[in-house]
N, C-alpha and C positions, 0 to 999 in steps of 0.2 A: 440682715439687718446690722452684722458687723461691718459690711462695707460700707453702708450707708452712714453709720455713726463714725468712721474712721474718715470719711469725705467730709462731713461736718467739722471734724476736729482739724484737718488740715484747710479747708475753707476758712476757718476761723481765724488760725494762725496766722494765713496770709492777709486778711484782713485789718487783722491788728498790727502786723508790720507794716503796713499801708499807712494806716493811722499813726502810728509811732514815728516814722522815718521820713514820710514823705509829705506830712503836713504842711500847706503852705507853699509847695513846689507845684510848678507847672505839670509835672509827671503824674500828679494826683488826678488829673482831669481824665487820663486816660484810664484809670483804674475803674473809673466809674463805668466805662463799657463792659467790665467783667464782673462788677461786686453785685448785681442780682442775679443770683443762680438759678431762681423760679424762672426767672424770664426765658435765660438762656436755655434751659431744661426744653421749656414748651417752643421753641423755635428750631432748636438744632434737627437737621434734615435727617428724615429716615433713612436705614441704610438700604442702599440699592444693590442687585445682583452685580457682583464685577464685570467691567466692561472691557470688551477687547479694543484696543486703541488706533484703530484703524483711522480715527479721527484727527489723530496727529497728521501734520503734515508732513511728507516727506523729507520737504526741505530741511525743516526744523530738527526731525529726526537725523538727517545726514549731519546738519550744522553742528549737534552735540556730538555725537559719538566719532567725529572725525577728527575732535581734539584730541591731543596727547594729555596724559594724566596732569603734567604739569604745566601747560598752556591753561587745560580747565581750571584748575586751582589758582593760578596766577590771577585770571579773568574773574572768579568768583570773588578773590579778596580784593580786587581792585573795585571796592563797594560803591564808593562815591561817585564813580563815572556812570554808574546805572541810574535808572529813574524807574521809582523815587530812590533818593539816598536814605538812609537812616533818618536824617534831620527831616526832610520832607516828608518820609513816612511819618514820624512823630508830630509833625505838624498837623496833617492831614487827621490824623486819629484823635488830636487834642481838638481840633475844629470840628469833626465829628460829634465829640462827647459832650460839647456844649451847644450843638446847633438845634434849631426848631425843625420841623418837618412841615410840607405843605401838601396836602393831599398825598400823604404816603411818599414824598419826595425828599431826600436829604438836602437841605440848604448848605451846601458846600460851595466854595469859589471854584473858578474855571480851572486853575490850575490843578488841585485835586482831581476834579472829573477827568482832564487830560490824562493825568497818570494812570488812572484806571482805564482810559481807552487806549492810550497809546503808549505805555510805558516798557520797559525790558523784561524780555520772557525769558531770563534766567536768574538762577541764584536768589538771595535773599529779596531783591528786587520784584522777581516774581511772587514770592511768596506775600510780600508786602502788599502788593495789588490785590491778593486774593483775599487778605486779611480785612483789607479796607471794607471789602464788598460782604464778607462776613458779619463785620462789626455793624456795617449799616442794616443789614437783614436781621439779626439776632438780638442786638442790643437796642437798636431805635427803630425797627420796624418800619424802616423806610429803605428807598431804593436810590442808588445814585445815578444812575441813567432811566432805568424802568424796570418792575420787575423780571419781565421776560428777557431784557438785556443783561442784566445783572447776572442771571442765574445762566444764561449761555456763556458768558464771561467766565463765569465759576468754572463751567466744564471744560471749558478750552483751557484755562489755566491748570487744572488739575491733569488734563492729559500731558500738558507740556512738562508738569512736576514729576507724572509718573516716568515720562522717558531721562528726566534729569536722575533722580531716585533710582532708576535701575541702572543708568550710567555709575553712580556713585557705590551701587552695591557691587559692580562687577569690576569695580576699581577699588575692592579691599575694603570698604567704607571710610573711606579717607577723610571724606567731609560729612563725618555723622552728625553733626550738630544740624547742616543745613538740611540733611535727609530728614532729619526729626521734624524740621519744621515743614517740610514739604506734607509728609504724612499727617502729622497733627492737625494741618488746616484742612486737607481735604477730606480725611474721614470725618470733620465737623460738616462737609456738605455730602455726606451720605455714601463715599466711594470705596467701598468692601475691598477692592483690589490691592488697595495699599498694606491691607492687613496681612502681609505674606508673612506664612510661619518661618520660613527661612529667614526673612527680613529681620522679623523680631526676635530669633535665636539669635543673631550676630549682634542687634542692638544691645541684649543684654551682656555680651561680652564687654561691654563699654561702663556697666556698673561695677562701682569698686567695693573693697570692704566695707568702706563706711556706710554704704547703702545710695549715696547719690552717684552721679554720672560723670564722667569725666571724657574729653577729647580724644582720649587715647586709651588703648587697652593695658599699655605698660604702668606699672605701679610707680612711677617715676613723676618728679615736678614737671608740670607741663604749662606752660607761659599761655596759652589759650585757657587756662583754668583758674578761678578766681576765688575759690574756696578752699577751706584745710589744708594752706600751705602749697596750691598749686595741685592738689590732689582732685578737686573736683570743680565741674562748672556749674554755675549756677543757671545758667542759660539752656544748658544742654539738660541739666536735671529737670527744669521745668518741663521742657519739651517731650522729654523719656517719660515723664509721668502724665502727661496729657496724653501720649500715643499708648501708653499701657492701661490708663481710663478706658481711652475708645475701645480697645480690645475686649476689655472685661465688658464693656456696656453691649458689644457685639454680642460676646457669648451668651449674656444673659437674654438678651430679646430673642436670639436664635434658637436657645436651648431650654430657656425656662419659662 
């Protein structure tokens, strides 16, 4: 009951924040995809046993793990060269939020459908392709391609996300924000292999004395952080909260 009440308190806080700060802006449309908690709860995929990732193509695994850490970080941070870019992702999410459905199919434009089918298989672009599929299924009760194709794509995306998360963990969690995004999205697709105790323990090292999360484990100002004079990152904190909530949900479902 205490966890439920705290969850309601946090949800009410963010709903009020959206109403106070985003009223009249385009980005309020995206928040509509998250605002109905009861719908989301009913649609979140049940947890499955951990998978062994033989399904990841050897070429992809070799592609990721052949990079030096410097080259990998540089590639990830050139986010605008990947498909979708942040602007393209926001465009498709806003389109989805305001779209109708026809016989269970999301009425999106061809550009957004192409992003899902043939976008980039790396970094935030990969996460955002998976996120668009999750939003369609969990918020709008529709599929972008077909229910089967959407589910198969999510499975494929999460297999690639797992390989990338392993790479990040192996390199001292240097891109913890991206790793959290991979985990957060794929546990909503029921993928329990992302809830590795060693990963969660290391992620908690990024929690600051203020309770929020930073993109660095050192207690110094970080240019990637946007809260409390550079001590905390709003994006990283939101993702960490989602991951820890997923871990709690798994424990409750499996143990009680």
